[in-house]
C-alpha positions, 0 to 999 in steps of 0.5 A: 186568874182567880184570887184564890182557889175557892174549893181549897180546904185551907187558905191564907186569906185577908179578912175581906177575902174570907168574907167573900169565900164565906159568902160563896159557901153561904150561897148569897144570892145578891151582894151589893154595896158602894166601894169604900176602904177598907171594905172594897175588895169584898164584892170584887173578890166575890164576883171573881170567885163566882158569886153575883155582886154589883156596885150601887150608886150609893150605900142607901140604894145598895141597902135597899136592894139587899133589903128588897131581896131579903123580903123575897126570901133570898140571902143578901149582903150589903157592904160599906165602910163606916161613913157609908152607914151614915148614908144607909142608916135610914134603911137600917133603923127601920129594916130592923122593925120590918125584919126580913123573910130570907136573910140580910147581913150588913158588912160594915168596915170601921177605920180606927186611926182614920187611915182613909176616912174623914172621921173615926166613928164607931159602928157599935153605937149604930147597932145598939141604936138601931137594935140590930144584932152585931158580930165582931170577928178578930181574924180571917177565920172568924170573919169566915165563920161569923158571916155564916153565923150572922146569916143563920141568926138573920134567918132564925130571928128574921132580922138584919144583922151587922158584921162589924169589921175594922181595917186591921181585920179587913186587910191582914191575912191569916189561915182559914180552914173550911170544916163545914159544908155549904149552907143549903140555898134559899128559894126566893119567893114572895109572901104578902105581909103588909103589917110587917113590911109597911112601916106606917105608925100603926104597924111600926109600933107593934113591930118595935115591941116584937123587935125588943122581944127578939133582942132579949131572946138573942141576949139569952142565946148569946150568953149560952151559945154565942160565939164568945170565948172564956180563957181563964188563967189568972184570978188577979186580972181579967180582960174583956175585949172583942175584935182585933183587940183580942190579939193585942191583949194576948201578947200584952198580957199572956197570963191574964184571963180573957173574955173575948166577945164575938156577938157584941150586940146584944151583949151576953150579960150573964156570961159577962157577970160570971166572968167578972165574978171570977177575977179581982180586977177587970179591964175593958180593952177596946178601940174607939168609943167606950162601948163595951165599958159603958154597957157593962157598967150599965149592968151594974158591974164595975170594970176599968176602962182606958183613959179617953183623953189618950187611948180613945183615938187611933188603933190600939197596939200591944204597947198601948194595951200594956200602958192601959193595963199598967194605968200609964196615962203619961203622954205617948211618944209622938210618932214620926211624921210620915210623908204626906200623900199627894196626887199622882204624877200625871194626874188630870186633877192637877191641872183642874186645881191649878186652874182653880188656884190661879183664878183664886177660887173658893173651892167647896170640895168633896171626897175622892183622891182629888181631896189631896189638892187641899194639901201642899203644894196646891192647897186649892180646896177650902172645905170637905165634909162628906160625900156630895156636900161640895155642891150644897156647901158651895151654894150656902156660901153663894147665898150669904157672901158679898157678891164679889166674894160669892162669885169666886165660889166653885163646887168641885166633885168627882165623877163617882161622888157625883153619882153617889150624892151630887145629883140632888145638889144640882137639883137644889142649885136650880131650885134655890138659885143663888143671885150670883149663879153658881159653878160646879166642876165634876173632875171626871177621871172615868173610875172610882180611883181612890178606893181601888179603881172600881166601876160606877154608873158613869163608866159604862161598865158593871162591877165585873167590867161587862158593858152597862148603861153609861150615865151622862152628867151633862144631860142630867144637869140640863134636865135639872135646869142648868143653863151651861154645860161644858166637857173639857179635857183639863190636860189637853185643853188647859187654856180652854178650861181656864177661860171657860171657868173664868167666864162662868165665874163672871156670869150670874148663871148656872154652869156645870164643867165636866173636867174629863180625863182618865186616871193615869193608873186606869188608862191601860185597863180602860183602853184594853176593855174598849178593844176587847168589847168593841166599845168606846168609853169616851175617855178624852186622851 
């Protein structure tokens, strides 16, 4: 059953669903990405309503696939959350130099307030640093409309474009009206253009100058025709904002004049100067970093900003906007502490981390639902920084700690995260082997669980759940030079897991333990898929 009827002219959609529908109407030929809340539903919905989408091993690979398609005169799209852009930034920062032949849009979802993220970084800074044009919708209708404009901008200027979303826009629902006809499909083809596509210094230097010229041209267009809106009311107070902040401003200060920016890099300098000249006081309202404030001040325009020490962190609300406008910098009320998240009852990770805790291991952890083992009652994870870091961090500890302490170190990583960026850690483990050896445990629940149970190259299923080649972690480890490989069900074979782990810690060898047992929330769907496709996922029930 479809999530919604893609042929309707009026729909109630989340921002993610609106982007998916716009992708269909923009005739996107390939969409790829890596799941990450709050962006995960975009590709799943696109596939559900008839588009072609695929999950990549990580965001960098996804971006490279989309870029290659755009070199072939196709419309491509890549999705990720803000920290995923860190992984893919190597592609972004040079693809703006090379440009594209068709069109390429990056949908990047920021997470103000860190609802499901390890940091609160602001993609607007990436856009400016990479010299990549960027749009910011404030609701589902604008998400639908601006994706179309983003593709048109990408085609017109032959450049990648960012559509920056935030959690509140990704997940909240609003009415979307379809008023324009679908775009005409592009016809993929390849035209050789070595100076534009091969970014060696001799070609990259003139490419940088061409890029800056494009941005200057876009800035002029943005002031004249960009998707910005001026709402004049009071000549006493003017507010400049973008994205979800616009809705907070309209409720907090209904009588204020508002400049709502939709194309936020490059900024429409002429439009901003004209707006500021018509009001006595101008306040910039924005979540996270003072991106708009600093860039507007750099234009020589005096505006006010929120107090960083209070309002830079977390999502804005109507009450917080009222406080900013009133220059109320008193301490904010302490929010009621919510119930901390916990591993699901019956989760196989519970047994894996119980064994690690009972053996008093120093655990270098990674990103996934198993990260919750760092919280009470387990408190069995000692560090977690970024996707795939567990193996490298564990190796670093093994290299420097006294021998007895080093032998307690275990790197723990999930199955999807291992595919994402753990394989290079295994190669490092065999290449720069610690004297005490090392132990890596892949906690394999046969799905990308925390972001909504998406497939990955280790599940044996594609994004649309059709059969795919299934990566074998043990064979990868053996090829990398790991001596000992074990596959154990931590629920059914707990005593064996603990014995094997203890033995591995005592040896000065390299060991990979795959603690394999399916996510309790995914068992039914995996078994049903096996029956329907006459396949065997290899889950150890």
